[in-house]
N, C-alpha and C positions, 0 to 999 in steps of 0.2 A: 544490596537493597533491592526489593522487588515491590510490585504493586501490592496493595493490601489484599488479604484473602477475600474480602467481600468484593472488591473490584474484580479480582481474577475469576471468582465464581460467576459473577455477573457476565464476564466476558465469555466464559464457557457456554453460557446460555445463548450467546450470539454466534455459536460456532457454525450454525447452518448444517449440522450433521444430517438432518433429514430432508434437506432441500435439494432437489435434483438440479444439477448444473450441466451446461452444455447440452441441453436437450435440443430437439429439432427446432423448437421455437425459442426466440430470444425472450429474456425476461420482459415483462410488461413495463412500459414507461409510466412513471408517475411524476407529476409536477413536484419539484423540490422547492422549499422555501428559499427565496433569493438570499436572505440573510444567512442561512446556514451554508450556502455555497460560498458566500463571501467570507464567512468565518473559516471555512475549510481552506480557502486560498490564502488566508492570513496566518495559517498555522506555520510556526517557524520550522516544523519538521517536514512540511510539504516540499517535495522535490519536483521542480518543473523541468520537463524534457521537451525536446522538439522546438517549435517556433517560440521565440520569447514573447511574442504578442500575437498569438494565433487567432484566426477568425472563429474557431471553436475551441473551448477548453473541455478536455475529458479528464476526469479525476478517478483514480482507482484506489479504493480501500482494500488492502490485502494483508494476508498473514503468510509468513514464510513457511509454514507447515500445511498450507492449504493446497491440495493437489490441483485444484482448478485454477488457483493463482499461478501455479507452476506453468500450466499451459498458456495462461495469459502472458506471462513473462516471455515464454518462448516465441510468442507472436509479436512481441513489442517492437523489435527491430524492423520487422516487415511493415508493421503499421506506421511507424515513424517515417519510413522510406516512402510508403504509398500516400501518406498524408502530410506533405511538407508544410502545410499551413496550420497544422494542429499543434496546440499546446497540450501536453500530456503531463498530468501531475500524479505523483505517487504519494500515498499516505499510509504509513505503517499502522496497522490496526491489529494488534496482537491479541487475539481472542481465543486461540486454540490451546491454551494451557501454558504451564510454566516454561517449557522449552521455547515457545514462541515469544514469551515475554523477555527471556534472556537473549534470544537471537536479535530481537528488535532493539534491545539496549545496545548491543554491539554495533548494529547497523546505524543507529542514531549517533553513537559515538564516532563512528567513521565519518558520518555526514558532517559532524561538527569539527573534526580534526582535519579532514581532507577536503571538505567543501563540496557543495552540490554538483559542481562540474565533474567531479570524479566518482559520483555515486553509482551511476548505471552499471559499470563493470562489477561492483560488489553485488548489486541487485541481481544481475544475471548469474553471477557465480553462486550465490546462495540458492537460487532456484535450480541450479545445475547439480546440486548435491543430491545424492541418493539417501533415502532414509530421513530420520528426524533431524531437523536443523536446530541444534542446541546453541547455547551461548558460546560454548567452547569452540564449536565448529565455525561459528560466525566470526569469532575473534581471530581464528586461524586464517580465515579467508581475508579478513581485513588487514592482518599483518602481511600476508602474502602480497597484497596490493599496495604495500608501502607505508602503512600506518604504524606509528610507534606503539609497541604493546603496552608500555607503562602509562602513556598518556591515554590510550584507548580505555584501559581498565578504569582509570580515574574518572573519565568523562562518562563512561557507561554507568557507573554507580552514582552519578551526581543527582542532586535534587532537580537540576534543570532537565535532565533526561527523563526523570520520573514525571515531571510536570508536562513535558511534551507528550508522553504516552497517555497520560490521563486526559489531556485536552482532546487528543484525537479520539479516544474512546468515548468521551462524552458527546462529541459531535456525531460520530457514527451511530451512537445510540439514539440521538435526537433525530437523525435522518431515517431511522427505522431499518438500519442495515442488519438483517438477521442472518446473513450468509456472507461468506467471502468467496470470491471477490464481489464487491458491489461498486457501482459506477455512478458518477454524475457526468452527464453529457449535455452541455449547454445548461438548460434549466430543468432537465429531466433526470430522474434517478432510475437505476436499474439494479435490482437486487438479485444476485446470482451470476454465474459464469456466462460469458459471451464468446462466441467464436470470432475470429478475425473478420469474417464477412459480416457478422451481426454488429460488430463494433463500427464498421464502416457505414453500415446502414443507419445506425444511430447518429453518427457524425453527419451524414447527409441530411437526416431529418432535422438536426439542429441548425443546419445551414438554411433550411427552409426551401 
C-alpha cells in the first residue's frame, strides 16, 4: 500500500529541488501558527529526542532521500550534546518520491514495533547509507537493529501508518514547508537547511 498518486505528486512539488540549502545565511525566520506547532507535537509519528521537557522545542521535517537532511542528521548528536536543555522532535515528511514513501513506511513501522526510545539509531543508520534509501534498504536496517521482519512488514503496510504519513504531509503543507529539511524552533519556522551553528543561533533566539 502506498499513498495515493495525487498525494505523492503533490509531495514531489514540495521537494525543494530548486531551493538552495546550507547557504552562508540561515533561512529567514517566519512566525508559525501556534496551533500548527501544537498539532505537529501531537502527531503520533513525531519522535522526541533530548530533554523530555526542554526549554526550547526544535522540530525537523525531513526526508530520508534529502541530502541536506543527511547533513542535519550528521550534526544531530553534536547538537543534542551542546544543547542539553533542548527538546528535538523528528517528523518523517516523505516528499521526494516513491523510495522515500516506502523508506518512511519502514521507519514508522520500526517506531511502532521498537518504540521511540530506540528510533535514533535507525534514523542515523538510514542517513548513513549511500545512494537512494528505498523501502527494502530501510527494512534491512530496521531488521539489523532487532525488529522482527514479519511484524515490520505488516505494520509498514497498515492503514495506521498510511494515516500517520498523510497527517504529517498535511501539516507540513499547511506550514508552507516547500523544502526539506524545514524546522520549527520555538514559535518560528525556517524553510531549508541549517548548519549546526545556525541551529544553535535559532535556539538562542527562541530563548530570547
